[in-house]
C-alpha positions in Angstrom: -17.6 -5.0 14.4 -15.3 -2.6 12.4 -12.6 -4.1 10.2 -9.2 -3.0 10.6 -7.4 -2.3 7.2 -3.8 -3.0 6.3 -2.9 -1.4 3.1 0.3 -2.7 1.6 1.9 -0.4 -1.3 4.4 -2.6 -3.4 6.0 0.0 -5.6 6.9 -0.8 -9.2 5.7 -4.6 -9.1 4.9 -6.1 -12.4 2.2 -8.7 -11.0 2.4 -11.0 -13.8 6.3 -11.4 -13.4 5.8 -12.0 -9.5 3.1 -14.8 -10.2 4.6 -16.5 -13.2 8.1 -16.6 -11.5 6.8 -19.0 -8.7 8.8 -16.6 -6.2 5.8 -15.1 -4.5 3.8 -17.9 -3.0 2.1 -15.4 -0.3 1.2 -13.1 -3.2 -0.2 -15.9 -5.1 -2.1 -17.1 -2.1 -3.7 -13.8 -1.2 -4.8 -13.3 -4.9 -6.4 -16.8 -5.0 -8.2 -16.4 -1.7 -9.1 -12.8 -1.9 -10.8 -10.2 -4.2 -8.8 -9.5 -7.2 -8.9 -6.9 -10.0 -6.6 -5.4 -12.5 -6.2 -1.5 -12.4 -5.0 0.8 -15.0 -2.9 3.7 -13.8 -3.2 7.2 -15.4 0.1 8.6 -17.2 2.4 9.8 -16.3 3.3 6.7 -14.5 5.5 8.0 -11.8 5.2 7.3 -8.1 4.2 10.9 -6.9 1.1 11.1 -9.1 0.4 7.4 -8.6 0.6 7.1 -4.8 -1.2 10.6 -4.5 -4.1 9.1 -6.4 -4.3 5.9 -4.5 -4.0 7.5 -1.2 -6.0 10.4 -1.6 -8.8 9.0 -3.9 -8.0 11.9 -6.1 -7.5 12.4 -10.0 -4.2 13.7 -11.4 -5.9 17.1 -12.0 -7.5 17.0 -8.3 -4.2 16.5 -6.4 -1.9 18.2 -9.0 0.9 16.0 -8.6 2.5 15.5 -12.1 5.9 14.0 -11.1 8.1 13.3 -8.2 8.9 16.7 -7.5 5.4 17.5 -6.3 5.8 21.2 -7.5 2.4 23.0 -7.0 0.6 20.1 -5.6 -2.8 20.2 -3.9 -2.3 17.7 -1.5 -3.2 19.8 1.8 -6.8 19.9 0.3 -6.8 16.3 -0.6 -6.6 14.3 2.7 -5.3 10.9 2.5 -6.9 7.6 3.7 -5.8 7.6 7.1 -6.7 11.2 7.9 -10.2 10.6 6.0 -10.8 7.6 8.4 -9.9 9.7 11.4 -12.2 12.5 10.3 -14.9 10.0 9.8 -14.5 8.7 13.3 -12.2 10.4 15.6 -11.4 7.3 17.7 -9.7 5.8 14.7 -6.0 4.9 15.4 -3.7 5.0 12.2 -0.3 3.9 11.2 2.2 4.6 8.3 5.5 3.3 7.6 7.5 3.9 4.3 11.1 4.5 3.0 10.2 6.8 0.3 10.1 10.4 2.0 7.5 12.2 0.0 5.1 9.6 1.3 5.5 10.4 5.0 8.1 12.8 5.7 7.1 16.4 6.4 10.5 17.6 5.2 10.1 16.1 2.0 8.2 17.4 -0.9 5.0 16.0 0.0 4.0 14.3 2.2 1.1 12.6 0.9 0.1 11.1 4.2 -0.8 14.1 6.6 1.2 14.7 9.5 -1.7 15.2 12.1 0.7 16.2 14.9 -2.2 16.2 17.6 -2.8 12.6 16.8 0.6 11.8 16.9 0.9 13.4 20.4 -2.0 11.1 21.5 -0.6 8.1 19.9 -3.7 7.9 17.8 -1.5 8.3 14.7 2.0 6.8 14.2 4.2 7.6 11.3 7.6 5.8 10.6 9.8 7.8 8.4 12.9 6.2 6.5 15.1 7.2 3.7 15.5 4.3 1.1 16.5 6.9 -1.6 20.0 7.3 0.5 20.5 4.0 2.3 18.8 1.7 -0.3 15.7 -0.3 -0.1 16.7 -3.5 0.7 17.7 -2.7 4.1 15.0 0.2 4.3 12.2 -2.3 3.5 13.3 -4.8 5.9 13.3 -2.2 8.8 9.8 -0.9 7.5 8.6 -4.4 7.4 9.8 -5.3 10.9 8.2 -2.0 12.3 5.0 -2.4 10.7 4.7 -6.2 12.0 5.4 -5.0 15.4 2.8 -2.1 15.1 0.1 -4.5 14.1 0.9 -7.3 16.6 1.2 -4.7 19.6 -1.2 -1.8 18.6 -3.4 -3.3 15.8 -4.1 0.0 14.2 -7.4 0.5 12.6 -5.9 1.6 9.3 -2.3 1.1 8.3 -0.3 1.9 5.2 2.9 0.2 4.7 5.2 0.7 1.7 7.9 -1.6 0.2 10.2 -0.4 -2.6 12.7 -3.0 -3.3 11.1 -4.3 -6.3 11.0 -1.0 -7.9 14.6 -0.3 -7.1 15.7 -3.5 -8.6 13.6 -2.7 -11.9 15.3 0.6 -12.1 18.9 -1.0 -11.6 18.4 -4.2 -13.4 15.2 -4.4 -15.4 12.3 -6.5 -14.6 13.0 -9.9 -16.5 16.1 -10.8 -14.9 17.3 -12.8 -11.5 18.1 -9.5 -9.5 14.1 -8.4 -10.0 12.9 -11.7 -8.8 15.2 -11.7 -5.8 13.5 -8.5 -4.7 10.0 -10.3 -5.2 11.2 -13.1 -3.0 12.4 -10.8 0.0 9.2 -8.8 -0.5 7.0 -12.0 -0.4 8.6 -13.1 2.9 7.7 -9.7 4.3 4.2 -10.2 3.2 4.2 -13.6 4.5 5.0 -12.0 8.0 2.5 -9.4 7.8 -0.1 -11.9 7.0 0.9 -14.1 10.1 0.7 -11.2 12.1 -2.8 -10.2 11.2 -4.0 -13.8 11.6 -2.6 -14.0 15.0 -4.6 -10.8 16.1 -7.6 -12.4 14.3 -7.1 -15.6 16.6 -6.4 -14.1 19.8 -8.3 -11.1 19.7 -11.3 -12.1 17.4 -10.8 -9.1 15.2 -11.7 -8.6 11.7 -9.0 -7.6 9.2 -8.7 -6.7 5.4 -5.4 -7.2 3.8 -5.2 -4.9 0.6 -2.3 -5.0 -1.8 -1.6 -2.5 -4.7 1.2 -1.0 -6.8 1.5 2.4 -8.2 2.9 1.5 -11.7 4.7 -1.3 -13.6 7.8 -1.2 -15.8 9.2 -1.7 -19.3 11.5 -4.9 -19.6 14.7 -3.0 -19.3 13.4 -1.2 -16.4 11.8 2.4 -16.0 8.4 4.0 -16.2 6.6 7.1 -16.6 5.0 6.8 -20.2 1.7 5.3 -21.0 2.3 1.7 -22.3 0.2 -1.1 -21.0 2.9 -2.6 -18.9 3.9 0.8 -17.2 0.1 1.6 -16.4 -0.5 -1.9 -15.1 -1.4 -2.0 -11.5 -3.8 -4.5 -9.4 -5.9 -4.7 -6.3 -5.8 -7.7 -4.0 -8.2 -7.5 -1.1 -8.2 -10.7 1.2 -10.4 -10.8 4.4 -9.0 -12.3 7.5 -11.7 -13.2 10.0 -14.3 -11.9 7.7 -15.5 -12.1 4.2 -13.7 -10.8 1.3 -15.2 -7.3 0.0 -17.9 -7.3 -2.6 -16.3 -4.8 -4.9 -16.9 -4.2 -8.8 -14.9 -6.1 -11.1 -13.3 -2.7 -12.4 -12.0 -0.1 -10.1 -10.2 3.1 -11.0 -7.2 3.9 -8.9 -9.0 7.1 -7.4 -11.8 4.8 -6.4 -10.2 2.6 -3.8 -10.2 5.3 -1.0 -13.7 5.5 -0.8 -14.3 1.8 -1.0 -11.9 1.2 1.8 -13.7 3.9 3.9 -17.1 2.0 3.4 -15.3 -1.3 4.5 -14.4 0.3 7.8 -17.7 1.3 8.8 -19.6 -1.5 7.2 -20.4 -4.7 9.7 -19.7 -8.1 8.4 -20.2 -11.7 9.7 -17.2 -13.2 11.0 -16.3 -16.2 8.8 -13.3 -18.5 8.8 -10.2 -17.0 7.4 -8.4 -18.3 4.7 
């Protein structure tokens, strides 16, 4: 049986702050029960280069995204995780939902996630585009999460990418050491809880195997902001929790551009179904 993969990108999450605060019980539980590794992002630590690396399995030199303007990018030649999974097996169904336009909006400077119009027309590929830059990520994240949970419950895509940006927005506005950042973490953790519940219901009712993967593209300095090469700005992480299957047997050190290939292997490998956590 092939595992279904749900990759949740939590932009600008300082993991240590989230865990130490006690405001992220779902995140903490997934870390405790799943595979965990720290990752170190390549500077400049902006979302454009960071997500391009994670989602296309490419170094900065390969995707040529150097900032959030995407000028001169090479993304057309660096297909994303969802596209790679489809090219590997053309029965694969994929789903992406994000409120930051460069990730998914063909009218934006990217998108990192390829459009694949033919697969959209045949409902093999669904893409949800929202604009958190204009409307704010508190509301947009809630909508993205609701749509993503519905998609998992109803369609159970083989590979999904869902993006949440409320923590990054709070970090930029208020810094990452105050209550506003913790409030954003609390909201995201509730959304994670609902995703986990939706996945577990699929496992129980359809005997499916799922892998929930969480990561971020960069951290923040305490007063808020990123882009440079300090340890806190470069800090990322990888959590991968099996539901209805074992946790992945991945190396203890993973570079951000290596994640895509690991996920593709998880997609094709067969695993013995085990009791989920």
